[in-house]
LUMDRENLO-652080 format. One record per residue (C-alpha): residue number from 1; residue in three letters; chain; x, y, z. Coordinates in nm, 3 decimals. Layout:
! LUMDRENLO-652080
    nr   rest   kette         x         y         z
   NUM    ALA       A         X         Y         Z
...
//
This chain:
! LUMDRENLO-652080
    nr   rest   kette         x         y         z
     1    UNK       A     9.170    15.087     4.239
     2    UNK       A     9.434    14.806     4.249
     3    UNK       A     9.249    14.657     4.546
     4    UNK       A     8.921    14.673     4.349
     5    UNK       A     9.082    14.489     4.054
     6    UNK       A     9.219    14.225     4.288
     7    UNK       A     8.880    14.178     4.451
     8    UNK       A     8.703    14.142     4.115
     9    UNK       A     8.968    13.893     4.003
    10    UNK       A     8.930    13.687     4.320
    11    UNK       A     8.553    13.678     4.280
    12    UNK       A     8.600    13.563     3.920
    13    UNK       A     8.823    13.272     4.020
    14    UNK       A     8.587    13.172     4.302
    15    UNK       A     8.294    13.172     4.059
    16    UNK       A     8.473    12.941     3.814
    17    UNK       A     8.594    12.711     4.093
    18    UNK       A     8.234    12.679     4.220
    19    UNK       A     8.114    12.611     3.864
    20    UNK       A     8.379    12.340     3.819
    21    UNK       A     8.276    12.170     4.144
    22    UNK       A     7.911    12.171     4.040
    23    UNK       A     7.996    12.033     3.694
    24    UNK       A     8.205    11.756     3.852
    25    UNK       A     7.916    11.645     4.072
    26    UNK       A     7.671    11.682     3.784
    27    UNK       A     7.884    11.461     3.559
    28    UNK       A     7.884    11.183     3.818
    29    UNK       A     7.507    11.217     3.867
    30    UNK       A     7.454    11.212     3.489
    31    UNK       A     7.645    10.884     3.460
    32    UNK       A     7.419    10.736     3.730
    33    UNK       A     7.112    10.847     3.534
    34    UNK       A     7.245    10.690     3.213
    35    UNK       A     7.296    10.363     3.399
    36    UNK       A     6.936    10.393     3.523
    37    UNK       A     6.807    10.405     3.165
    38    UNK       A     6.789    10.778     3.093
    39    UNK       A     6.920    10.850     2.741
    40    UNK       A     7.150    11.146     2.657
    41    UNK       A     6.868    11.290     2.442
    42    UNK       A     6.627    11.273     2.734
    43    UNK       A     6.872    11.418     2.986
    44    UNK       A     6.972    11.715     2.772
    45    UNK       A     6.602    11.794     2.715
    46    UNK       A     6.529    11.761     3.087
    47    UNK       A     6.836    11.963     3.180
    48    UNK       A     6.783    12.258     2.947
    49    UNK       A     6.405    12.275     2.993
    50    UNK       A     6.419    12.269     3.373
    51    UNK       A     6.706    12.518     3.382
    52    UNK       A     6.549    12.761     3.134
    53    UNK       A     6.207    12.748     3.302
    54    UNK       A     6.337    12.808     3.654
    55    UNK       A     6.585    13.081     3.559
    56    UNK       A     6.332    13.261     3.338
    57    UNK       A     6.075    13.260     3.620
    58    UNK       A     6.332    13.370     3.878
    59    UNK       A     6.453    13.667     3.673
    60    UNK       A     6.096    13.765     3.581
    61    UNK       A     6.005    13.782     3.950
    62    UNK       A     6.327    13.931     4.088
    63    UNK       A     6.460    14.160     3.816
    64    UNK       A     6.254    14.172     3.491
    65    UNK       A     6.489    14.435     3.346
    66    UNK       A     6.748    14.162     3.293
    67    UNK       A     6.513    13.996     3.043
    68    UNK       A     6.483    14.304     2.824
    69    UNK       A     6.717    14.287     2.526
    70    UNK       A     6.707    14.481     2.196
    71    UNK       A     6.574    14.285     1.897
    72    UNK       A     6.907    14.335     1.720
    73    UNK       A     7.081    14.130     1.994
    74    UNK       A     6.846    13.831     1.971
    75    UNK       A     7.016    13.659     1.671
    76    UNK       A     7.346    13.645     1.862
    77    UNK       A     7.175    13.503     2.171
    78    UNK       A     6.988    13.247     1.961
    79    UNK       A     7.312    13.126     1.804
    80    UNK       A     7.473    13.111     2.149
    81    UNK       A     7.181    12.901     2.276
    82    UNK       A     7.199    12.660     1.983
    83    UNK       A     7.572    12.620     2.038
    84    UNK       A     7.517    12.555     2.409
    85    UNK       A     7.249    12.296     2.328
    86    UNK       A     7.485    12.100     2.105
    87    UNK       A     7.778    12.141     2.347
    88    UNK       A     7.576    11.992     2.632
    89    UNK       A     7.457    11.702     2.419
    90    UNK       A     7.802    11.612     2.281
    91    UNK       A     7.945    11.608     2.634
    92    UNK       A     7.663    11.393     2.774
    93    UNK       A     7.677    11.164     2.471
    94    UNK       A     8.053    11.118     2.519
    95    UNK       A     7.996    11.027     2.886
    96    UNK       A     7.736    10.768     2.780
    97    UNK       A     7.972    10.606     2.527
    98    UNK       A     8.316    10.616     2.689
    99    UNK       A     8.462    10.639     3.039
   100    UNK       A     8.378    10.956     3.231
   101    UNK       A     8.749    11.027     3.277
   102    UNK       A     8.811    11.007     2.904
   103    UNK       A     8.512    11.231     2.827
   104    UNK       A     8.634    11.490     3.077
   105    UNK       A     8.987    11.473     2.934
   106    UNK       A     8.858    11.535     2.581
   107    UNK       A     8.634    11.824     2.683
   108    UNK       A     8.917    11.990     2.871
   109    UNK       A     9.109    12.047     2.554
   110    UNK       A     8.887    12.358     2.544
   111    UNK       A     9.137    12.583     2.730
   112    UNK       A     9.393    12.510     2.457
   113    UNK       A     9.142    12.615     2.192
   114    UNK       A     9.049    12.930     2.385
   115    UNK       A     9.414    13.023     2.429
   116    UNK       A     9.484    12.966     2.058
   117    UNK       A     9.190    13.189     1.969
   118    UNK       A     9.314    13.461     2.206
   119    UNK       A     9.661    13.443     2.052
   120    UNK       A     9.543    13.444     1.691
   121    UNK       A     9.289    13.722     1.742
   122    UNK       A     9.531    13.923     1.961
   123    UNK       A     9.238    14.014     2.184
   124    UNK       A     9.413    13.886     2.494
   125    UNK       A     9.782    13.886     2.569
   126    UNK       A     9.906    13.546     2.681
   127    UNK       A    10.155    13.624     2.957
   128    UNK       A    10.424    13.378     3.073
   129    UNK       A    10.207    13.316     3.382
   130    UNK       A     9.912    13.219     3.163
   131    UNK       A    10.115    12.998     2.929
   132    UNK       A    10.280    12.808     3.214
   133    UNK       A     9.943    12.771     3.390
   134    UNK       A     9.786    12.645     3.066
   135    UNK       A    10.049    12.373     3.026
   136    UNK       A    10.033    12.288     3.396
   137    UNK       A     9.655    12.256     3.402
   138    UNK       A     9.652    12.046     3.083
   139    UNK       A     9.919    11.813     3.222
   140    UNK       A     9.742    11.796     3.556
   141    UNK       A     9.410    11.713     3.389
   142    UNK       A     9.582    11.435     3.191
   143    UNK       A     9.721    11.281     3.512
   144    UNK       A     9.411    11.329     3.730
   145    UNK       A     9.181    11.138     3.495
   146    UNK       A     9.438    10.861     3.461
   147    UNK       A     9.474    10.914     3.087
   148    UNK       A     9.814    10.741     3.096
   149    UNK       A     9.625    10.414     3.145
   150    UNK       A     9.341    10.484     2.901
   151    UNK       A     9.348    10.318     2.560
   152    UNK       A     9.167    10.590     2.368
   153    UNK       A     9.207    10.409     2.036
   154    UNK       A     9.020    10.109     2.172
   155    UNK       A     8.725    10.319     2.288
   156    UNK       A     8.403    10.396     2.105
   157    UNK       A     8.507    10.624     1.818
   158    UNK       A     8.176    10.811     1.814
   159    UNK       A     8.223    10.887     2.183
   160    UNK       A     8.572    11.023     2.119
   161    UNK       A     8.457    11.247     1.833
   162    UNK       A     8.169    11.367     2.047
   163    UNK       A     8.408    11.452     2.330
   164    UNK       A     8.632    11.652     2.096
   165    UNK       A     8.327    11.831     1.956
   166    UNK       A     8.223    11.923     2.310
   167    UNK       A     8.568    12.078     2.367
   168    UNK       A     8.543    12.292     2.054
   169    UNK       A     8.187    12.399     2.135
   170    UNK       A     8.268    12.478     2.499
   171    UNK       A     8.558    12.695     2.386
   172    UNK       A     8.331    12.871     2.137
   173    UNK       A     8.066    12.922     2.406
   174    UNK       A     8.324    13.079     2.639
   175    UNK       A     8.444    13.330     2.380
   176    UNK       A     8.095    13.404     2.247
   177    UNK       A     7.956    13.458     2.597
   178    UNK       A     8.221    13.719     2.664
   179    UNK       A     8.113    13.902     2.348
   180    UNK       A     7.748    13.898     2.455
   181    UNK       A     7.841    14.019     2.804
   182    UNK       A     7.981    14.341     2.663
   183    UNK       A     7.621    14.458     2.647
   184    UNK       A     7.429    14.235     2.889
   185    UNK       A     7.445    14.088     3.237
   186    UNK       A     7.602    13.741     3.265
   187    UNK       A     7.265    13.614     3.394
   188    UNK       A     7.081    13.764     3.096
   189    UNK       A     7.320    13.585     2.861
   190    UNK       A     7.295    13.246     3.032
   191    UNK       A     6.914    13.274     3.063
   192    UNK       A     6.862    13.335     2.691
   193    UNK       A     7.124    13.075     2.599
   194    UNK       A     6.942    12.813     2.808
   195    UNK       A     6.604    12.927     2.676
   196    UNK       A     6.701    12.880     2.312
   197    UNK       A     6.886    12.558     2.395
   198    UNK       A     6.568    12.418     2.550
   199    UNK       A     6.361    12.526     2.249
   200    UNK       A     6.600    12.339     2.019
   201    UNK       A     6.588    12.019     2.227
   202    UNK       A     6.209    12.029     2.241
   203    UNK       A     6.213    12.040     1.860
   204    UNK       A     6.481    11.778     1.794
   205    UNK       A     6.331    11.548     2.059
   206    UNK       A     5.950    11.511     2.095
   207    UNK       A     5.836    11.812     2.306
   208    UNK       A     5.857    11.736     2.681
   209    UNK       A     5.879    11.364     2.601
   210    UNK       A     6.154    11.311     2.859
   211    UNK       A     5.920    11.429     3.135
   212    UNK       A     5.661    11.160     3.055
   213    UNK       A     5.873    10.854     3.139
   214    UNK       A     5.816    10.686     3.477
   215    UNK       A     6.101    10.746     3.723
   216    UNK       A     6.138    10.708     4.097
   217    UNK       A     6.175    10.999     4.339
   218    UNK       A     6.554    10.974     4.369
   219    UNK       A     6.598    10.981     3.991
   220    UNK       A     6.384    11.296     3.969
   221    UNK       A     6.590    11.450     4.248
   222    UNK       A     6.907    11.376     4.049
   223    UNK       A     6.752    11.523     3.733
   224    UNK       A     6.650    11.836     3.925
   225    UNK       A     7.008    11.877     4.051
   226    UNK       A     7.151    11.841     3.701
   227    UNK       A     6.907    12.107     3.578
   228    UNK       A     6.970    12.352     3.864
   229    UNK       A     7.308    12.306     4.029
   230    UNK       A     7.467    12.143     3.725
   231    UNK       A     7.326    12.395     3.476
   232    UNK       A     7.176    12.720     3.611
   233    UNK       A     7.427    12.781     3.889
   234    UNK       A     7.728    12.634     3.711
   235    UNK       A     7.684    12.821     3.382
   236    UNK       A     7.577    13.140     3.561
   237    UNK       A     7.886    13.130     3.782
   238    UNK       A     8.108    13.042     3.486
   239    UNK       A     7.975    13.342     3.293
   240    UNK       A     8.044    13.562     3.595
   241    UNK       A     8.398    13.425     3.597
   242    UNK       A     8.445    13.491     3.226
   243    UNK       A     8.331    13.850     3.279
   244    UNK       A     8.591    13.908     3.551
   245    UNK       A     8.896    13.706     3.441
   246    UNK       A     8.841    13.652     3.065
   247    UNK       A     8.781    13.320     2.880
   248    UNK       A     9.141    13.193     2.880
   249    UNK       A     9.184    13.217     3.256
   250    UNK       A     8.831    13.092     3.321
   251    UNK       A     8.891    12.789     3.097
   252    UNK       A     9.216    12.701     3.272
   253    UNK       A     9.059    12.742     3.617
   254    UNK       A     8.769    12.516     3.514
   255    UNK       A     9.017    12.226     3.476
   256    UNK       A     8.958    12.192     3.849
   257    UNK       A     8.653    11.986     3.747
   258    UNK       A     8.834    11.656     3.673
   259    UNK       A     9.027    11.688     3.998
   260    UNK       A     8.701    11.742     4.187
   261    UNK       A     8.543    11.447     4.005
   262    UNK       A     8.836    11.223     4.106
   263    UNK       A     8.807    11.335     4.469
   264    UNK       A     8.431    11.277     4.470
   265    UNK       A     8.485    10.926     4.332
   266    UNK       A     8.744    10.863     4.604
   267    UNK       A     8.515    10.993     4.880
   268    UNK       A     8.184    10.837     4.774
   269    UNK       A     8.296    10.533     4.575
   270    UNK       A     8.623    10.461     4.756
   271    UNK       A     8.812    10.469     4.425
   272    UNK       A     9.183    10.479     4.500
   273    UNK       A     9.382    10.779     4.377
   274    UNK       A     9.718    10.672     4.233
   275    UNK       A    10.030    10.881     4.307
   276    UNK       A    10.030    11.020     3.953
   277    UNK       A     9.667    11.127     3.991
   278    UNK       A     9.750    11.307     4.314
   279    UNK       A    10.044    11.475     4.140
   280    UNK       A     9.805    11.586     3.867
   281    UNK       A     9.573    11.738     4.127
   282    UNK       A     9.864    11.936     4.269
   283    UNK       A     9.949    12.058     3.918
   284    UNK       A     9.594    12.178     3.854
   285    UNK       A     9.570    12.363     4.184
   286    UNK       A     9.918    12.506     4.141
   287    UNK       A     9.827    12.634     3.794
   288    UNK       A     9.520    12.813     3.929
   289    UNK       A     9.726    12.971     4.208
   290    UNK       A     9.981    13.082     3.947
   291    UNK       A     9.705    13.248     3.743
   292    UNK       A     9.580    13.433     4.049
   293    UNK       A     9.933    13.545     4.134
   294    UNK       A     9.997    13.676     3.782
   295    UNK       A     9.903    14.032     3.698
   296    UNK       A     9.604    14.075     3.468
   297    UNK       A     9.399    14.345     3.306
   298    UNK       A     9.035    14.372     3.400
   299    UNK       A     8.786    14.371     3.113
   300    UNK       A     8.604    14.691     3.033
   301    UNK       A     8.313    14.751     3.267
   302    UNK       A     7.970    14.692     3.115
   303    UNK       A     7.617    14.696     3.240
   304    UNK       A     7.651    14.327     3.331
   305    UNK       A     7.902    14.393     3.608
   306    UNK       A     7.703    14.269     3.905
   307    UNK       A     7.612    13.922     4.022
   308    UNK       A     7.310    14.064     4.202
   309    UNK       A     6.990    13.962     4.024
   310    UNK       A     6.759    14.113     4.281
   311    UNK       A     6.562    14.425     4.185
//
């Protein structure tokens, strides 16, 4: 049994790490699309519609039982989808208005909010390992994005408020997803969340309007990646991680994203990493290792325990 708990925990951390890497690449691709003339409104409609359509079709063909939910559970899934829709938009809008590093820094205040919720609700005990890892990951995130050289007060105020809103909404999504996964598979939860998010963005923005604009093949390839790798896989893996290691630990582990984004910028754009940024990367990785080393309690097993979506 201890070995089983360890295995489930390891899978949970790997899922969140993979999600963070996909989000890091997706954020960089999104910035490229904004510079190419795609608006945040268009990208969030493209992203949610593509993701919802592909995931809905995939589950319908591979395991239709995952799409069956009681009517009484639909209101909660609808609210989760609406929250996800706004969370995605506020993050993309922040990226379009301020530096990517600043937007990432603001969104990654979410682990603090999740930890505060866990402490106030007493639903999750914050161990010394978790508290130290929380502070370490927050400090590492601050250094990795070079926040010590960012003049936040001089930046677009709307972008800053949008970034803070994305942090609060991402924290809420993490906690709310865990609640939904007490009764449903992580893939059921993310599918319905994306479905209702896409419905909202095809109401707030003219239906399918973003698909009608002329774009070249590479731009469509980037959009497809944002909708699949940056949305379906990343949120699906993140939900799997939440199920196995709880929202607080998943949120802290996801701070690997800014480190990955910095490394991608160094590799592809030859952007130099300052010593303090490298120290921040070490702090983030060290915090994740500390979390894995700390003892934890597995969440109660539910019918959503498996990543397998095949029939």
